[in-house]
N, C-alpha and C positions, 0 to 999 in steps of 0.2 A: 542408473538406478531403475529398478524393476517397476513396471506399471502398477503392480499390486501395492507397492509401497508408496508411489507418487499419489495414488488416490486418496491416501490417508494423511497427507502431510499437514502438520499443524501450521497455523499462520506464523510468518516471521522466520521460518527456518529454511525456506527455499534458496535464498541467495547463498547462505553458508553452505548449504548441502551441494548446490551446483559447483561452487568453487572446488570443493573436495571431490566431487564426482569428475569434474573436468581433469584435475590433476591425476586421478586414478586411471582415467581413460588414456592419458599421455603415457603412464607407466606401463599399461597393457599394450600399447602400440609398440613399445621397444622391447617387451619381454621375449626371452628366448624360449623356444619350444623345449619342453623337457617331460619326461614321464614322472607325473606327479604321484604323490601318495594315493592309495586306493580311494580314500574318502577326502578329496580336498574341497568338496562342496560344489564343484563344477557341474556335476550331474543333478544338482538340485537336492540331494540327499544330505543329511548332516555330515559335517566334516569329521575326520579323526581328531582326537585329543592329541596334541603333539608338545614336546619339550624342545627348547632351543637353549643350549648352554654355551657360554663364551669363556675361553681361557685368555685373559688379556695379556699374559706373558708371552704367549706363542702366537697370538692373533689367529687362534683356530676356534671354530665353533662346531658344535655337535647338535645333531637333531635326531629325534626318535619319535616314531608313531607309538602312542601308548596303548594301542590295541582296544580302544573303545571309542565310540563316537559321541558327539555333542548331546545327542538324544539319550543314549545309553547311559551316559554319566548323569544327566538329569534324573533319570529314572532310578538309578542307584549310585548316588555320589560317594564312591569309596574306590580307593586304589592304592596298592603297595607294590613296588617295583624295584629290583636291584639292577641299576645301570651297569654296575661293574661287571655283570655277567656278559655284556656286549663288548667284543673286542675293539670296537670303534671308540669306546669310552675309556680304555685302559690309560691313556695318557692324561685323563682329568682326574683319576682316583687320587686322593690324598691331598689335593689342592684346596686352600681355604678362600681363595680370592675370586672364585668363579662367579659368574653372573648368569641367571637363568630366567626364563619365563615359560608359561604354559598357556596354551589357547586352544579354542575350537570355536566353531560358528556353524550357523545354519541359515540358509537362504529363505526369505519369506515366500511361501508357495503362491502361485498365481490365483488360487481360490481363497487365499488367506486361511486356509484350514489349519496351519501350525502356529496360529497367533501366540498361543501360550508358551512356545518354547523357541521360536526363531530368535536371531540376534547373535550374541557372542558370549564365550566364556573368556574371561581374561584375568590375569594377575595384576596387582598394583601395590606399590609401596605406600600409597595414600589411603584415602578413604573412599566410601561410596559415593561422597559428594563430588568426587572428581570425574564422574562419568556423566556424559550428556545423554538425556533419555528421550530426545525426539526421534521420530522415524528416520529422518535423513542422516542424522549423525550416527545412529546405530548402524544403518546400512553402509554408511561410509567406512566405518571401522571394519565391518564384516568383509567388504570388498577388499580392503587393504590386506587383511589376513589371508584372503583367498589367493591374492597375487603372490604372496610369499609361500604359501603352501604349495602352489603350483610348481615351485622350483625344488621341492624336497623329494628326491628320487629314492625309491626303495623304502624299507622300513626304518633305516637309520643311516647316517653318513656324517662326513666331515666336510668342512668348507674353509676357504681361505678368502682374505679380502680380494675383491673383484669378482667372486663367484655370486651369482644371483641368490643362492641359498645361504650366504654367509650372514651370521647373526653377530652384530657388533655390540651387543648390550644395549643399544638404543635403536634397534632395527625398526620399531614402530615410530621412532622419534619420541622425545621426551613427553610430548603431549598428544601424539598420534594425530598431527594435523590440527590441533586445537579442540579436539573433542574429548580428549582424556587429560585430566589436569594434573597428573603426576606420572612418574616413570613407571613402566610395567615390569621392570626387571628387578629381581631380588638377590640376595647374597646367600652363600652357603651357611647352613646352620640357623638361619633366621626365618621364622614363620613368614610366609607370603601369602596374603589374603587372596581368595579367588572368588571373582563375582559373576553372576548371570546378569546380562543387561539385554532387556527386551522391552516391547511395548505392545500391549494386547488391545488397545483401543484406537490408536491413531491420534488420540488427544494427550496433551502433556500430562494430565493426571494418570494416564495409562502406563507411564514410564515406570519400569521395575528395575531396580538395581539391588540385587539381593545377594548377600554374602552366604556363600555355600560353605565355606570352610577355609582351611589353611593348608598350603603345601609346605613340606620341609624336606630339603635335599641335603644329605649329610656328605661330609668329605669323603666317606667311603663309597658314595654313590647310591646309598639307599634313599629312594623317593617315596614319601608317605603323605597321603591326603587325610586330614583330620576334619571330619564333618563338623559344622557348626549349626546346631538346632536354633532357628529363629524363634524369638518369643513374641515377635511383632504380631499384634491383632490387626486383621484387615479392617479397612473403614467401612461404613454403611452408607449407601446412596439412597436418597429419598427425593423423589421428583413429584412435584405437585403443579397443577394449573387449573384453570377453569375447564370444565367438561365441555362447555359450549360458549361461543362468543359471537357477536355481530361483526360483520365485515367492516373494517376500519377502526375497530376498538384496539387499544393498546392492551395486550394480554401478558400478565405477569407469568414468569416461570420460577418457581419457588423451590430452591434446593436448601433452604436454611435448616431443614430437619436432618440433613446428612451429618454424620459424626465419625470420629476416629476414636475408638474406645481407649486406646493408650496414648493417644496424641503424639505419634511418632512412627518412624524415625524422623520425618520431616512434617512441616505445617501442611495441612490438608489442602490440596490443589483441586479445583473444580473447573469443568468445562462443559458447556452446552453445545450439542450438535443436532441439526435436523435430520432424522432418518428418513422420513418420507413425506410426501405432501407437496403443495405448490411452493414456489420460491418464498423464501422469508429470511429477512436480515435480523439476526439476533443481537440485541444490544446488550452490553456487558456480559458477553458469553463466557468469561471466566470468573464470574461472580455468582454467589448463591442467589442473588436477586437479578435475574435476567428478564428479558421481555422482547416481544416482537409485535409488529402491527401488520396483521394479514392484509394483502391486497387482492386476494382471490379466495372464493368460496372453496371449501374442501376440508379434508381431514389432515391434520398435522400431527406428525409423531416426532416427539423430541427425546434425545437420549442425554442423560446427566452422568458424566464420568467424574469419579472422585478417586484421588490416589494420595497415598502417604509416603511416596518414593520407593516403597518396597512392595506394596500390595495395592490393588485397585478394585473398585466395584462400580456398577452401572445400575441405572434405573430408567425407565421410560414413563412418559406421560403423553396423553392424546388430547388434542383440542379439535372439536368440530366447529368450523366457522360457518355460520349461516348467512344467507342473503338477508333475511328480515331480522329486525330487532325483536328479541324474545320478550313476550308480554309476561309480567310477574302473575303468579297464582293468587287466588283470593281465598283466604282462611275465614271460615264462618262457624261459630258454635252457638249453642243456647246460652245466653248471657248469664242467666241466674236460674238456680232451681232450689228447692227446699224438700228435705227428705227426713223421715224419722230414723232415729238410731237403730242400727241393725238391718236397714234396707240395703238392698244393692242399688248402686248409683251408676247410671250410664252417662258418660261424657260423649256427646254426639257432635261430630264434625263432618257428617256425610254431605252437607250442603256445600262444603268448600268446592271450588272449581278452578279451572285453568282456561282462560280465554282463548288461547291459541293451541293448547294442548301439546305445546313443544317445550323442551325437546324430548321429555320422557313422561310416562304417566306420573300422576300425582303421588308422592310419598308422604306418610303422616308420622308425626312424633308427638306424643302427649308427655308433658312433665309437670310435676307439682311445684309451685313456687311458694306456697305457705300453707299452714294449717296447724291444728293442735299436735297432730302426729303425722309422720310420713306414712302414706298408704301404698300399697302394692297394687300397681295398675295392670290389669289384664288386657292385652290387646293394645299396648301402648304405641305400636307401630302401624295401627289400623285407624280407619276413620272413626270407630266407635270403641272407646276404652270403658273399663268399668272397674269398680271397687266396691268393697262393703264398709259401710259407715260404722266404725267400731267406737268412735268417741264423738261427743257433741262438739260443735264449734263451726267456724267458717274455713272452708278449704278453697284455695285458688289454683287453677290450672292454666297452662298455656298450650295451645295447639300450634305446632309448626307444620306447614305444608310446603312441599318443594317439588318443582318441575324438573329437577336435575341440574339446574343452573341458578335460579332464583327461588327465594323463599318468602313466605308471609306468615304472620302470626295472629292469633286471636286468643282472647282470654275468656275464662268462665269461672263462675263462683258457685260453690255448693254450701248451703246452710244446712247442717245436721242438727235436728232438734230432738229433745227427749220424747219418748212415747206419751200418749195420754195417761193420766193417773188411772183411769178406768176406761176399758173398752168393752162395749156391749156386743154380744154375738147371740142372735136369735133369728128365727124365721121371719121373713118380711109378710108372709101370708098365713093367716091362722083360720081355724074353723071352730065354730061354737061347739062347746062340749068335747073337743078333741085336745087331749094333753100334749103339750111340747115343752121342750127345755129352753129357758132363758139362761144364758151363761155369760160370765164376765171374767175379764182378765185385768189384773191391776199391776201398776208399775211403781216399785219403791214404797209399798204400803205394807204394814205388819199384818199377818194373818188374822188376828183377831178383831181388826176394825170393822165396824158395821158397814153393810150395804144395803140400801133401800132400792126396791124395785117399784116403779110407778107406771101408771097408764093414764092416757088422756085421749077421749074419743075425737075430740076436735083439735088436739095438739096444744091446748093452753091450760085446761083445768085438770091437774094431775091428781090422782088418787093413789095411795100406797096399796100395792098388791101384796107385798111381803117385805119383812126385814130379815137379812141373813148376815153372813160374815164374809170377809175376803177368802178365808180358807174353804168355805163351802163351795163356791165357784159356780153354782147353778140353782135354779128354782124352777120347778115344774108348774105350769099354769095352764088351766083348762077354762077358757073364757066363757062367760055366760052369754045368753042372748042379749042381755042389756049392754054387753061390750061390743056387739056387732057394729062395724063402722068401715067406711072406705078410706078414712083419713085419720087413722089413729096414730099415736106415738107411744112407744115403750121407752122408759128411761131407767138407767142404773146409776145410782149416786154412791160415792164413798166419802167418808170423813177421814182423811190421812192422819190427823192429830186431834186431840180432844178440842183444842181451841181454833182449829182451822175450819174454813167454810167447806160445805159440801162441794164436791166436784163430780160432774155428771157427763154422761154420753147418752145421746138419744139415737132412736132408730124409727123411721117411718114404717108402719104396718098397716095391713088391711085384715079385718076380722069378718069373715063370711058367716052369714046366718045358717 
């Protein structure tokens, strides 16, 4: 077994693989030296695709190099060939009880650079479920094929019982040493399924047993491959874990988000492996909910492999294990505030903090939990978010702050009230005999309603300066010397309805002599 393969063996497959490997080594030890086909895989390159045919009446077998390699066939799975044109095959033409199989193989490269295509191509009278998909079993079959291919001399030939190249219809054995669950030889005129068997992750979910199509050998010697387009959708791997954890904590590895869109051809298989980092024992490594307990500080990288028996996918997740226990952040907001309708509201969480500033800078997220309407928050992922109060009522928000591992929350409330019925706008400093404008703005009052403008020198005894209307919106006042004061008050009052009381707004002013 090659070292590149042994490094990736799945748990539980070693003893079975060793038994197969030892039997193969015994076969190799007694094998006769022969001039093999050009591409028998012994040089590490993809082998030739070859056919073996048995005539059970004469106990004669025929073989032929199909002039394409394992890799070339994967790149373009198509072939049509007339074996009757080969003089070696002439004695087989017209017979209907022939048995045949077709195979090719490719050794796993030392650098594992051909993971997507290594393995073997093989026919079977059964189904895809008859193939074992672990690394050891795949390579055991590949080695058995390579031994046989090493006896095939030239591009085609005939063999009799006793010849090492003789194909007896069960040359591989009915189950190929226990790793193929059905016979691999078919009959004339019947479609013979052709599969690719490989493993591109080293985990059981990485097993790929894909139907490439069907061979058909006619009694006249016409050999045709009909490609089968797979409709299988590959699975999706999703690996999650805590970004950081403390030494000694039990850390969950979550693969429950993984899925197989078409749920086939087999139930989804899952396996977790550690790619890098200190030693770690993964509990329930073939479950979506795995875990490990770190015994060393460091960065751990885990790979999740998922497979549906024909396609596979992987995802990784990283956990930084710290020596100290991470302290949670502190979220802080202004608990309550009141604003007038139409104003811009600022939600301030800038006083939030993280005691140990680990493992990452603080992140912020504002969200609305209730209110008369949903508002659009600007800067929702910053410490200070804002919105414009477009409807009166009570709005509640929550701020979440995160240090990359732990989070904290704080709530805040905003009361949006209607604006004043009347708002006075005038200078705060006046000069005797100098004319200035007193202006007013009303809210929800009809234009014809009366407005009174009043003044008090000491802020208590008001006298009417003028009576106007909402529509007018201003009054020019030229204070007399009798109005000079350092503590005066201007007042504007409106009566919204005929029977409602006057509503007023005051402004402190100074009238200079």
